[in-house]
C-alpha positions in Angstrom: -147.0 -68.4 33.5 -147.4 -71.9 32.2 -149.0 -71.8 28.7 -152.0 -73.9 27.8 -150.1 -75.7 25.2 -147.4 -76.6 27.7 -150.1 -78.0 30.1 -151.6 -80.0 27.3 -148.2 -81.5 26.4 -147.6 -82.5 30.1 -151.1 -84.0 30.4 -150.6 -86.0 27.2 -147.5 -87.7 28.6 -148.6 -88.1 32.2 -149.6 -91.8 31.8 -146.5 -92.6 29.8 -144.0 -90.9 32.1 -145.1 -91.4 35.7 -142.1 -89.6 37.1 -141.7 -88.9 40.0 -142.8 -92.2 41.5 -142.1 -95.8 42.1 -143.4 -96.9 38.7 -140.7 -94.9 36.9 -138.0 -96.1 39.2 -139.1 -99.8 38.7 -139.1 -99.4 34.9 -135.6 -97.8 35.0 -134.3 -100.6 37.3 -135.7 -103.2 34.9 -133.9 -101.6 32.0 -130.7 -101.4 34.1 -130.8 -105.1 34.8 -131.4 -105.9 31.1 -128.5 -103.7 30.1 -126.2 -105.3 32.7 -127.1 -108.8 31.4 -126.4 -107.7 27.8 -123.0 -106.3 28.9 -122.1 -109.6 30.6 -123.2 -111.6 27.6 -121.7 -109.6 24.8 -119.0 -107.3 26.0 -117.4 -108.5 29.3 -113.8 -109.6 29.0 -113.9 -109.3 25.2 -111.6 -107.4 22.8 -112.6 -106.1 19.4 -110.5 -105.3 16.4 -111.7 -102.7 13.8 -110.1 -102.3 10.3 -110.9 -99.0 8.6 -111.3 -98.4 4.9 -107.9 -96.7 5.0 -106.4 -100.0 6.1 -105.7 -98.7 9.7 -106.5 -101.1 12.5 -107.2 -100.6 16.1 -108.2 -102.8 19.0 -110.6 -101.8 21.9 -112.5 -103.2 24.8 -115.3 -101.9 27.0 -113.7 -101.6 30.4 -115.6 -102.7 33.5 -114.3 -99.5 35.2 -116.5 -97.5 32.8 -119.7 -99.6 33.1 -121.5 -97.4 35.6 -121.0 -94.3 33.5 -122.2 -96.2 30.4 -125.4 -97.2 32.0 -126.2 -93.9 33.6 -125.1 -94.7 37.2 -123.5 -91.7 38.9 -120.4 -93.6 40.2 -118.7 -90.6 41.7 -121.8 -89.5 43.6 -122.6 -93.0 44.9 -119.1 -93.5 46.2 -119.0 -90.1 47.9 -119.8 -89.1 51.5 -123.5 -88.3 50.8 -124.4 -91.9 50.1 -122.3 -93.5 52.8 -125.3 -94.7 54.8 -127.0 -96.0 51.6 -123.9 -97.9 50.5 -123.4 -99.6 53.9 -127.0 -100.4 54.9 -128.6 -101.1 51.5 -125.7 -102.2 49.2 -123.3 -103.5 51.9 -120.3 -102.0 50.1 -117.6 -99.4 50.8 -116.6 -96.2 49.0 -113.5 -97.9 47.4 -115.7 -100.3 45.4 -115.0 -100.6 41.7 -117.5 -99.4 39.0 -118.4 -102.9 37.9 -118.8 -104.2 41.5 -121.0 -101.2 42.4 -123.3 -101.9 39.5 -123.5 -105.6 40.5 -124.3 -104.6 44.1 -127.2 -102.4 42.9 -128.5 -105.2 40.7 -128.3 -107.8 43.5 -130.1 -105.5 45.9 -132.6 -103.9 43.4 -135.7 -104.6 45.6 -134.1 -102.8 48.5 -132.9 -99.9 46.3 -136.5 -99.4 45.1 -138.1 -99.4 48.5 -140.0 -96.4 49.7 -142.1 -95.7 52.7 -145.6 -96.9 51.6 -147.2 -95.6 54.8 -145.8 -92.1 54.4 -146.0 -92.2 50.6 -144.0 -89.0 50.1 -141.0 -88.3 47.9 -138.3 -85.7 48.2 -137.2 -84.1 44.9 -134.2 -81.9 44.1 -135.2 -79.5 41.3 -132.9 -77.3 39.3 -134.9 -74.7 37.3 -133.7 -73.5 33.9 -136.5 -71.0 33.6 -138.4 -69.0 36.1 -142.1 -69.0 35.3 -144.6 -68.2 38.0 -145.6 -71.3 40.1 -143.7 -73.4 37.6 -142.8 -76.2 40.0 -146.2 -76.3 41.6 -148.2 -76.3 38.4 -146.1 -78.9 36.6 -146.0 -81.4 39.5 -149.7 -81.0 40.0 -150.4 -81.7 36.4 -148.6 -85.0 36.8 -150.8 -86.0 39.7 -147.8 -85.5 42.1 -148.7 -82.1 43.7 -146.5 -80.8 46.5 -147.5 -81.7 50.0 -149.3 -78.8 51.7 -150.0 -77.0 48.4 -153.4 -75.3 49.1 -153.7 -73.8 45.6 -153.0 -76.8 43.3 -154.4 -79.6 45.4 -152.9 -82.6 47.0 -152.4 -83.8 50.5 -151.5 -81.8 53.6 -154.4 -79.4 53.8 -153.7 -76.7 56.3 -150.0 -77.6 56.4 -147.0 -75.5 55.3 -146.2 -76.1 51.6 -143.2 -78.4 51.4 -141.3 -76.3 48.8 -138.1 -74.7 49.8 -135.3 -73.0 47.9 -132.4 -74.3 50.0 -129.4 -73.4 47.9 -128.3 -70.4 45.8 -125.1 -69.9 43.8 -124.2 -66.7 42.0 -121.1 -64.8 40.8 -120.3 -61.5 42.5 -120.9 -58.7 40.0 -117.6 -57.0 40.7 -115.1 -59.6 41.9 -116.6 -62.5 39.8 -116.2 -64.7 42.9 -118.6 -67.6 43.2 -120.8 -67.1 46.2 -122.9 -70.0 47.7 -125.7 -69.8 50.2 -127.5 -72.7 51.8 -130.4 -72.8 54.2 -132.1 -76.1 55.3 -135.6 -75.9 56.9 -136.0 -77.2 60.4 -137.1 -80.8 60.4 -140.5 -80.2 61.9 -144.0 -80.6 60.6 -144.0 -81.2 56.8 -140.2 -81.2 56.8 -139.8 -84.2 59.2 -139.4 -86.3 56.1 -135.9 -84.8 55.7 -134.6 -86.3 59.0 -132.7 -89.1 57.3 -131.8 -87.2 54.1 -128.8 -85.1 53.5 -129.3 -82.1 51.1 
């Protein structure tokens, strides 16, 4: 069960942390642009020398190949197969793009990156639970005014529809062989799940 104190904490931060939603993404993008400009201004193509109190000296620079990692961009994931369509259609880049150039492509196309379907007005979330409280996902999303589509108990849109909550992947170690076992099951893209037609899970 979700405790009362936990709900009070969530409600207190709802207005300050509007995740998930376009407001949060827009704010994050703004900070990304600011960080990128700071990097260009203060660190790009510059070398620094540090002298320690022991008298030892070393030089360093902030490499452009590490810039995505520094600013929280998942370079490995964005250059993988999963984001192939996003890279080509939104960013106009290939999988071999360098870290700095990928970040620049995101910045240059930030309006396209942030687009969402205003008419449909639905978001798809991947959720990895660290605890297993009863109705945890449903209660916490509802308390943030982002209830799950089709959730009859905790409000929201999609009255009379199947709840759009699906455990699509399970990983566990075999109790005897210790072999990692993986199971995946994606819902048919009908009804509430039609939103998944252009999304790879």
